[in-house]
C-alpha positions as CSV (number, residue, x, y, z in Angstrom):
1,M,0.0,0.0,0.0
2,T,2.0,2.9,-1.2
3,P,0.8,6.3,-2.0
4,N,1.2,7.6,-5.6
5,A,4.4,9.2,-6.7
6,A,4.8,12.8,-7.6
7,P,5.9,13.8,-11.1
8,T,9.7,13.8,-11.4
9,S,11.4,16.9,-12.8
10,S,14.6,16.9,-14.7
11,G,17.8,17.5,-12.8
12,P,18.3,17.3,-9.1
13,S,16.7,20.0,-6.9
14,R,16.0,19.9,-3.2
15,R,12.4,20.6,-3.7
16,S,11.8,17.9,-6.3
17,F,13.5,15.2,-4.3
18,L,11.6,16.2,-1.1
19,A,8.3,16.5,-2.9
20,S,8.7,13.0,-4.5
21,S,9.5,11.6,-1.0
22,A,6.4,13.2,0.5
23,A,4.0,12.0,-2.2
24,V,5.5,8.5,-2.4
25,T,6.3,7.1,1.0
26,A,5.9,7.5,4.7
27,A,9.1,6.9,6.7
28,V,10.7,5.9,10.1
29,A,12.1,8.1,12.8
30,G,15.6,7.3,14.2
31,G,17.7,8.1,17.3
32,M,16.9,10.5,20.0
33,P,18.9,13.7,20.7
34,L,19.8,14.5,24.3
35,L,19.0,18.2,24.3
36,A,17.7,20.9,26.7
37,A,15.3,23.8,26.1
38,C,16.4,26.8,23.9
39,G,14.3,29.3,22.0
40,G,10.9,30.5,22.1
41,S,7.7,29.8,23.9
42,E,4.2,31.1,23.2
43,G,5.1,34.7,24.1
44,G,8.9,34.5,23.7
45,S,11.5,34.4,20.8
46,R,10.5,32.3,17.8
47,D,14.2,31.5,17.0
48,G,16.1,28.4,18.3
49,T,14.9,24.9,19.2
50,T,13.3,23.0,22.1
51,S,14.6,19.6,22.9
52,G,15.7,17.3,25.8
53,K,13.9,17.5,29.1
54,A,12.0,20.6,28.0
55,A,10.6,18.7,24.9
56,D,10.0,15.6,26.9
57,K,7.3,17.4,28.8
58,L,5.5,18.4,25.5
59,L,5.6,15.1,23.6
60,P,2.7,12.7,23.2
61,A,3.1,9.4,24.9
62,F,4.4,6.7,22.5
63,V,2.3,3.5,22.1
64,A,3.5,1.3,19.4
65,S,1.2,-0.3,16.9
66,T,0.8,-4.1,17.1
67,V,-1.5,-4.3,14.1
68,A,1.0,-5.9,11.8
69,K,4.4,-7.4,12.0
70,P,6.7,-6.5,9.2
71,D,8.7,-9.3,7.5
72,L,11.7,-6.9,7.5
73,P,11.9,-4.9,10.7
74,S,13.4,-1.4,10.7
75,R,17.2,-1.6,11.2
76,N,19.9,1.0,11.0
77,G,17.2,3.7,10.5
78,S,15.6,2.0,7.6
79,A,11.9,1.6,6.9
80,A,10.2,-1.6,7.7
81,G,9.1,-4.0,5.0
82,F,6.1,-6.1,4.3
83,T,6.2,-8.6,1.5
84,A,3.0,-10.6,1.9
85,K,0.0,-10.4,-0.4
86,V,-3.0,-8.4,0.8
87,D,-5.8,-10.3,2.4
88,I,-8.8,-7.9,2.6
89,A,-10.7,-10.2,5.0
90,A,-7.7,-10.1,7.4
91,L,-7.3,-6.3,7.5
92,A,-7.4,-5.1,11.0
93,T,-9.3,-2.0,12.3
94,S,-7.2,0.8,13.8
95,V,-10.1,3.3,14.2
96,P,-13.0,1.4,15.7
97,D,-15.1,4.5,16.5
98,K,-15.5,7.5,14.3
99,L,-13.6,10.4,16.2
100,G,-14.9,13.0,13.8
101,T,-18.3,14.7,14.3
102,G,-18.8,15.6,10.7
103,A,-18.2,19.3,11.4
104,P,-16.8,20.9,8.2
105,F,-13.2,22.3,8.1
106,K,-10.7,23.2,5.3
107,I,-7.3,21.9,4.7
108,M,-4.6,23.6,2.3
109,S,-2.0,21.1,1.1
110,P,0.5,20.8,-1.7
111,F,-0.6,18.5,-4.5
112,W,1.3,17.1,-7.4
113,G,-0.9,16.3,-10.5
114,S,-4.5,17.2,-11.1
115,P,-6.7,17.2,-7.9
116,P,-9.9,15.3,-8.0
117,K,-13.1,17.2,-7.8
118,A,-14.8,18.1,-4.5
119,G,-17.3,15.5,-3.5
120,C,-15.6,12.8,-5.5
121,A,-16.3,9.2,-4.4
122,Y,-12.9,8.9,-2.8
123,Y,-13.2,11.9,-0.7
124,E,-16.8,11.1,0.4
125,A,-15.7,7.5,1.3
126,V,-12.8,8.6,3.6
127,D,-14.9,11.3,5.0
128,A,-17.7,8.9,5.9
129,A,-15.2,6.4,7.5
130,A,-13.3,9.1,9.5
131,G,-16.5,11.0,10.6
132,T,-15.1,14.1,8.8
133,K,-16.2,16.7,6.3
134,V,-13.1,18.1,4.6
135,T,-12.9,20.8,2.0
136,W,-9.5,20.4,0.3
137,Q,-7.8,23.5,-1.0
138,N,-5.1,21.6,-2.9
139,Q,-2.3,23.8,-4.3
140,D,0.4,23.1,-6.9
141,G,3.2,21.4,-5.1
142,N,5.8,22.9,-7.4
143,T,4.9,26.4,-6.5
144,Y,3.5,25.7,-3.1
145,G,6.0,28.0,-1.3
146,Q,4.5,31.1,-3.0
147,K,1.0,30.3,-2.1
148,L,2.0,29.3,1.4
149,G,3.8,32.6,2.0
150,A,0.9,34.6,0.7
151,V,-1.6,32.8,2.9
152,L,0.5,33.0,6.1
153,A,0.9,36.7,5.5
154,S,-2.9,37.2,5.3
155,S,-5.3,37.5,8.1
156,S,-7.4,34.5,6.9
157,L,-6.0,31.0,7.1
158,P,-7.6,27.6,6.3
159,D,-8.4,25.5,9.4
160,M,-5.5,23.2,8.7
161,V,-2.4,23.8,6.6
162,V,0.3,21.3,5.6
163,V,3.8,22.8,5.8
164,P,6.7,20.8,4.1
165,G,10.2,21.3,5.7
166,W,11.7,22.6,2.4
167,E,9.4,25.5,2.6
168,L,10.5,26.5,6.1
169,V,12.6,29.4,5.1
170,G,12.4,33.1,5.6
171,K,9.3,34.6,7.0
172,I,7.4,31.2,6.7
173,S,9.5,29.6,9.4
174,N,8.6,32.3,11.9
175,A,4.9,32.5,10.8
176,V,4.5,28.9,11.8
177,T,4.9,29.9,15.5
178,A,2.8,33.0,15.0
179,K,-0.1,31.5,13.1
180,F,-0.6,27.9,14.4
181,M,-1.8,26.7,17.7
182,D,-0.3,24.6,20.4
183,L,-1.7,21.1,20.2
184,G,-0.3,20.2,23.6
185,P,-3.6,20.3,25.4
186,Y,-5.0,17.8,22.9
187,L,-1.9,15.5,22.4
188,A,0.7,15.9,25.1
189,G,1.4,12.8,27.3
190,D,-1.5,10.4,27.6
191,K,-4.0,12.7,25.9
192,V,-2.8,11.3,22.6
193,K,-4.1,7.9,23.5
194,K,-7.5,9.1,22.2
195,Y,-5.9,9.0,18.8
196,P,-4.0,5.6,18.7
197,N,-2.5,6.0,15.3
198,L,-1.0,9.4,16.2
199,A,0.3,7.8,19.5
200,A,2.2,5.2,17.3
201,I,4.1,7.9,15.5
202,P,7.8,7.7,16.8
203,S,8.7,10.2,19.5
204,D,11.5,11.7,17.4
205,A,9.1,12.8,14.8
206,W,7.0,14.4,17.4
207,R,10.1,16.1,18.8
208,M,10.7,17.6,15.4
209,S,7.1,19.0,15.6
210,I,7.9,21.5,18.3
211,F,7.9,25.1,17.0
212,G,8.5,28.1,19.1
213,G,8.4,26.0,22.3
214,A,5.1,24.3,21.7
215,L,3.9,21.2,20.0
216,R,2.4,22.7,16.9
217,G,2.9,20.1,14.1
218,I,1.4,16.6,13.4
219,P,4.4,15.0,11.7
220,M,5.0,12.7,8.7
221,P,7.9,10.7,10.0
222,T,10.8,9.9,7.8
223,A,13.4,7.2,7.5
224,T,16.7,8.4,8.8
225,A,18.6,6.0,6.5
226,N,19.4,7.4,3.0
227,W,16.7,7.9,0.6
228,I,18.6,9.3,-2.4
229,A,19.7,6.2,-4.3
230,P,21.7,5.7,-7.5
231,L,19.2,3.4,-9.3
232,Y,20.5,1.5,-12.2
233,R,19.2,-0.6,-14.9
234,E,20.2,-4.1,-13.7
235,D,18.8,-5.7,-16.8
236,V,21.1,-3.6,-19.0
237,F,24.1,-4.2,-16.7
238,D,23.5,-8.0,-16.9
239,K,23.1,-8.0,-20.8
240,K,26.2,-6.0,-21.3
241,G,28.2,-7.6,-18.7
242,Y,28.9,-4.4,-16.7
243,A,30.3,-4.7,-13.3
244,V,28.6,-2.2,-10.8
245,P,31.2,0.5,-10.0
246,E,32.6,0.6,-6.5
247,S,34.5,3.9,-6.6
248,P,34.3,7.3,-8.2
249,E,37.2,6.2,-10.6
250,E,35.4,3.0,-11.5
251,F,32.2,4.8,-12.1
252,M,34.0,7.3,-14.6
253,N,35.6,4.5,-16.4
254,W,32.4,2.5,-16.7
255,A,30.4,5.6,-17.7
256,K,32.8,6.3,-20.6
257,D,32.5,2.7,-21.7
258,A,28.7,2.6,-21.4
259,T,28.0,6.0,-23.2
260,S,27.3,5.9,-27.0
261,S,25.8,9.0,-28.3
262,K,25.5,7.3,-31.7
263,A,23.2,4.6,-29.9
264,K,21.6,7.4,-27.9
265,V,22.7,5.9,-24.6
266,W,24.4,7.8,-22.0
267,A,25.7,6.5,-18.6
268,C,23.7,8.7,-16.2
269,G,21.8,11.9,-15.5
270,D,23.1,14.6,-13.1
271,M,24.8,12.8,-10.3
272,T,25.1,15.7,-7.8
273,W,22.9,14.3,-5.2
274,S,24.7,10.9,-5.2
275,A,28.0,12.8,-5.1
276,W,27.1,14.5,-1.8
277,N,26.7,10.9,-0.3
278,I,29.9,9.5,-2.2
279,F,32.1,12.3,-0.9
280,G,30.6,12.6,2.6
281,V,29.0,16.0,2.3
282,R,26.4,16.9,4.9
283,G,22.8,17.5,3.8
284,S,21.0,20.8,3.3
285,G,19.2,22.8,6.0
286,T,20.1,22.5,9.7
287,I,21.6,19.1,9.1
288,G,24.4,21.0,7.3
289,W,25.9,22.1,10.5
290,D,28.2,19.8,12.5
291,I,31.1,19.8,15.0
292,G,34.0,17.8,13.5
293,S,36.7,15.8,15.3
294,D,38.7,19.0,15.5
295,G,36.1,20.6,17.7
296,K,35.1,23.2,15.0
297,L,31.6,23.9,13.9
298,T,31.3,24.2,10.2
299,Y,28.5,24.3,7.6
300,R,28.4,22.0,4.7
301,I,29.7,24.3,2.1
302,E,32.9,24.7,4.1
303,Q,33.7,21.0,3.9
304,P,36.6,20.2,1.5
305,E,34.5,17.5,0.3
306,Y,31.8,19.9,-0.9
307,L,34.2,21.1,-3.8
308,E,35.5,17.6,-4.3
309,A,31.9,16.4,-4.9
310,L,31.1,19.1,-7.3
311,E,34.4,18.6,-9.2
312,W,33.7,15.0,-9.8
313,V,30.2,15.7,-11.2
314,R,31.6,18.4,-13.3
315,K,34.1,15.8,-14.8
316,L,31.2,13.6,-15.7
317,F,29.6,16.5,-17.6
318,E,32.9,17.2,-19.3
319,A,33.4,13.6,-20.3
320,G,30.1,13.7,-22.1
321,V,28.6,10.7,-20.1
322,V,25.6,12.7,-18.7
323,H,22.6,12.9,-21.1
324,P,22.5,16.2,-23.0
325,D,18.9,16.9,-21.8
326,D,20.2,16.6,-18.2
327,K,22.7,19.1,-19.0
328,A,20.0,21.4,-20.4
329,R,17.8,20.5,-17.4
330,S,14.9,19.7,-19.7
331,G,12.5,16.8,-20.2
332,D,11.8,13.9,-17.8
333,V,14.8,12.2,-16.5
334,G,12.7,9.3,-15.2
335,Q,11.4,8.6,-18.7
336,R,15.0,8.7,-20.1
337,F,15.9,6.1,-17.5
338,T,13.0,3.7,-18.3
339,A,13.7,4.2,-22.1
340,G,17.4,3.2,-21.6
341,Q,18.7,6.5,-22.7
342,I,20.4,6.7,-19.3
343,L,21.5,3.8,-17.1
344,V,21.9,5.4,-13.7
345,W,19.6,7.7,-12.1
346,N,20.0,9.3,-8.7
347,T,16.6,9.7,-7.2
348,N,14.3,8.9,-4.3
349,V,14.6,5.2,-3.6
350,A,10.8,5.2,-3.8
351,D,11.0,5.6,-7.5
352,W,12.3,2.0,-7.7
353,Y,8.7,0.8,-7.2
354,G,7.1,3.7,-9.1
355,K,9.0,2.9,-12.3
356,T,8.8,-0.9,-11.9
357,A,5.1,-0.7,-11.6
358,E,4.7,1.8,-14.5
359,Q,6.8,-0.3,-16.9
360,A,5.3,-3.7,-15.8
361,Q,3.1,-4.1,-18.9
362,S,4.9,-2.2,-21.6
363,N,8.5,-3.2,-20.6
364,P,8.4,-6.4,-18.6
365,D,12.1,-7.1,-19.0
366,L,13.0,-3.9,-17.1
367,R,14.8,-4.5,-13.8
368,I,16.0,-1.9,-11.5
369,Q,18.4,-2.1,-8.6
370,A,20.0,0.5,-6.2
371,M,23.7,0.9,-6.3
372,D,25.4,0.7,-2.9
373,I,27.0,4.1,-2.2
374,F,30.8,3.9,-2.1
375,G,33.2,6.2,-0.5
376,A,35.4,8.8,-2.2
377,D,38.3,6.3,-1.9
378,G,36.4,3.3,-2.9
379,G,35.9,2.3,0.7
380,D,33.0,2.6,3.0
381,P,30.9,5.8,2.6
382,R,30.5,8.5,5.3
383,L,26.7,9.1,5.4
384,Y,24.6,11.5,7.4
385,A,21.3,10.6,9.1
386,S,18.2,12.5,7.6
387,Q,16.0,14.4,10.1
388,P,13.1,12.2,11.6
389,A,10.3,14.4,10.2
390,T,10.1,16.7,7.2
391,I,6.4,17.5,6.8
392,W,3.7,18.7,9.2
393,S,0.0,19.5,9.2
394,L,-0.8,22.4,11.6
395,I,-4.0,23.8,12.9
396,R,-4.5,27.6,12.8
397,K,-4.7,29.6,16.1
398,G,-8.2,30.5,17.1
399,A,-9.8,27.3,15.6
400,S,-12.7,26.1,17.7
401,K,-12.5,23.0,19.8
402,Q,-14.7,21.1,17.4
403,T,-12.5,22.1,14.4
404,V,-9.4,20.9,16.3
405,E,-10.9,17.7,17.2
406,N,-12.1,17.0,13.7
407,A,-8.6,17.9,12.3
408,L,-7.0,15.5,14.7
409,A,-9.6,12.8,13.8
410,A,-8.6,13.2,10.2
411,A,-4.9,13.0,10.9
412,N,-5.3,10.0,13.1
413,F,-7.1,8.3,10.2
414,A,-4.4,9.3,7.8
415,A,-1.7,7.9,10.0
416,A,-3.3,4.3,10.1
417,P,-0.6,1.6,9.9
418,Y,0.0,-0.9,7.2
419,G,-2.4,-4.0,7.4
420,T,-5.5,-1.9,8.3
421,K,-8.8,-1.1,6.6
422,E,-8.1,2.6,7.1
423,R,-4.7,2.4,5.4
424,M,-6.3,0.4,2.6
425,L,-8.9,3.1,2.1
426,V,-6.6,6.0,2.2
427,D,-4.1,4.4,-0.2
428,Y,-6.5,2.6,-2.6
429,G,-10.0,4.0,-2.1
430,V,-13.2,1.8,-2.1
431,E,-12.8,-1.8,-3.3
432,G,-14.9,-2.3,-6.4
433,T,-15.1,1.5,-7.1
434,H,-11.5,2.5,-7.1
435,Y,-9.6,-0.8,-7.2
436,T,-9.9,-4.6,-7.3
437,V,-7.8,-7.3,-5.6
438,K,-6.6,-10.3,-7.7
439,D,-4.2,-12.8,-6.2
440,G,-3.6,-10.7,-3.3
441,V,-2.6,-7.6,-5.3
442,P,-4.8,-4.4,-5.2
443,V,-4.9,-2.8,-8.6
444,K,-6.5,0.7,-9.1
445,N,-8.8,1.3,-12.1
446,D,-8.9,4.6,-14.0
447,L,-11.3,6.2,-11.4
448,G,-8.7,5.2,-8.7
449,N,-5.9,6.6,-10.6
450,S,-7.7,10.0,-11.0
451,E,-9.2,10.2,-7.5
452,V,-6.9,8.4,-5.1
453,L,-3.9,10.8,-5.1
454,N,-1.8,12.6,-2.7
455,A,-4.2,14.3,-0.4
456,W,-5.0,12.4,2.7
457,V,-1.5,11.0,2.9
458,M,-0.1,14.5,3.5
459,L,-1.9,14.9,6.9
460,A,0.1,12.3,8.8
461,A,1.8,9.0,8.4
462,P,2.7,6.0,10.3
463,A,6.4,5.0,10.8
464,A,7.9,4.3,7.5
465,Y,7.4,1.2,5.6
466,Y,7.5,-0.3,2.1
467,A,4.8,-2.6,1.0
468,H,4.3,-3.5,-2.6
469,P,2.1,-6.6,-2.9
470,D,2.5,-6.6,-6.7
471,F,6.4,-6.3,-6.5
472,P,7.4,-7.7,-3.0
473,D,11.0,-8.0,-4.2
474,V,11.1,-4.3,-4.8
475,A,10.0,-3.6,-1.2
476,R,12.6,-6.0,0.1
477,G,15.3,-4.3,-2.0
478,Q,14.4,-0.9,-0.8
479,V,14.5,-1.9,2.9
480,E,17.7,-4.0,2.6
481,W,19.4,-1.1,0.7
482,Q,18.4,1.3,3.4
483,Q,19.7,-1.1,6.0
484,R,23.0,-1.5,4.4
485,M,23.5,2.2,3.9
486,G,22.2,3.0,7.4
487,A,25.1,1.1,8.8
488,F,27.4,3.9,7.7
489,M,25.3,6.8,9.0
490,K,26.3,9.2,11.7
491,K,24.1,12.1,13.2
492,T,25.2,15.6,13.0
493,S,25.3,18.0,15.9
494,T,21.9,19.4,14.8
495,Y,20.2,16.1,14.3
496,G,16.7,15.8,15.6
497,M,16.4,19.6,16.3
498,N,13.6,21.5,14.7
499,I,15.6,24.8,14.5
500,V,14.1,28.1,13.4
501,E,17.0,30.4,12.3
502,P,16.7,34.2,12.9
503,S,15.0,35.7,10.0
504,R,18.0,38.0,9.2
505,Y,19.7,34.8,7.8
506,A,16.8,33.5,5.8
507,N,18.3,33.9,2.3
508,L,21.9,33.4,3.2
509,S,22.4,30.2,1.5
510,S,19.7,30.5,-1.2
511,Q,22.2,31.2,-4.1
512,F,24.1,27.9,-3.7
513,E,21.7,25.5,-5.3
514,Q,21.7,27.3,-8.6
515,L,25.4,28.0,-8.3
516,E,26.1,24.2,-7.9
517,I,23.8,23.5,-11.0
518,D,25.8,26.0,-13.1
519,Y,29.2,25.0,-11.8
520,V,28.9,21.3,-12.6
521,R,27.7,22.1,-16.1
522,G,30.7,24.3,-16.8
523,N,28.8,27.6,-16.7
524,K,30.6,28.9,-13.6
525,K,34.2,28.7,-12.5
526,L,35.7,27.2,-9.3
527,S,36.6,30.8,-8.2
528,D,33.0,31.6,-8.5
529,V,32.0,29.0,-5.9
530,Q,35.0,29.9,-3.7
531,Q,33.9,33.6,-3.8
532,A,30.4,32.6,-3.0
533,I,31.6,30.7,0.1
534,S,33.8,33.8,1.1
535,T,30.8,36.0,0.6
536,W,28.5,33.7,2.7
537,K,30.9,33.9,5.6
538,S,31.3,37.6,5.6
539,S,27.6,38.3,4.8
540,G,26.4,36.4,7.9
541,G,27.7,32.9,7.8
542,D,30.2,33.5,10.6
543,K,27.7,35.2,12.7
544,L,25.3,32.4,12.1
545,R,28.0,30.0,13.1
546,D,28.1,31.8,16.5
547,W,24.4,31.6,16.9
548,Y,24.6,27.8,16.2
549,K,27.4,27.4,18.5
550,E,25.5,29.0,21.3
551,L,22.5,27.0,20.6
552,I,24.5,23.7,20.7
553,D,26.3,24.9,23.8
554,K,23.1,25.5,25.6
555,N,21.3,22.4,24.4
556,G,23.9,19.8,23.9
557,S,24.8,18.0,20.6
558,G,22.4,15.9,18.5
559,N,25.1,13.3,18.0
């Protein structure tokens, strides 16, 4: 039972990867930071973070779900895996009583694709089961930040708003504290037990849901193990006798051998996101800060590995092994991959299933695998754990008690675990109307494909899992890949912290993504990147470092 994938854009961008993750899969939380309070409260500063003992007082009690036991339990920060067929008659019930009263409320959420019409059979069925009456205000996920900023700046908010972590920049980050209510009176401690599916969300995900000293977000937990994978065409590798590369040098040599512009085959697309992992570069956002073995606090762009990773990708472009459309950032890289025009695609590991299912009828010989990430020297990689939550649904301040309780009822329904009637309804709709089950495999019909899309799955999610009854080997492959890669993960000093930076630093690092895109394509020089790093330091980077150092000194380190 896996939600539908978002459309894939050409060329790596932080938003496209994160959006794909949001719409494709729920994930699992990892370790727990030992941090104390810092930052705002209802009436105080909105900058900083709240963790440790101060956060413990705000968190919902954790009550693990016992509905279904995975074939592949979570390990090393991976998702769990289910490989059995679906038995509709054996599905458990996780919401025995309707918690909603049917009072209407509005939800604004990002959406990728064409939203179904209001009152469609899917929305009516889920509302009826949850006891809710939701009016969806779905917005284009690709431009969601613009709409979100405008709405948060206005005096009129929908009752519930979904806020992705990649949009928590600038004034939006501070507006979360100003505009959304403290859910502690409804969820803190044992209060959450009224909503058992929310109680089963891992505590680290809830810890990441504290904004401005209060529990404001309902989280979509994420796997802390790596989710950006170099997917490769295993069928082509086997046919051609290619060995899977195990170092940057081997990859370059293989790429030159595999590329034939005459045959319209190139080795890969833009490999920047895999390069970060290969060379041990910390991720974007607050995870980019870390205290090294030398005791110094540095940001990701200050790592020597940052330039090394970019230089390796640039050499791939210069060698002509990257598809020309990837260089131009045009077209659909996923389609190039399935067409055999590129043989390696670094993307969300969830796309492994998406493309396998998409091509099952038209290209049954297609086989995909995920390449294990190697280190810069061909040895073990140095990987960094992802944050345990990246998307939240929040309820506006001033909402009535009835609205809050109905919104929580909806979130509780959306967070139903695998193996339940509620999860089946959220992910597939109504049997006979939106899908049929044949040999234990649920298959959506045309109505299901047009209505059962990425709406309800954005409100909340259970701990991460992969379950593909039609392609169980893919679910196994995804989990086992994450388990292998998770063994090499470390946490940064800011792991597990939901940090709101001072607004004066909001756009400090905004130019680097485009600069990285330009540099690897040969449109900028190394000196341009070096100058940007120098400018970052003098324009506020060094002061922001002092701010982070004080925050970590007060709170302790996340690793």
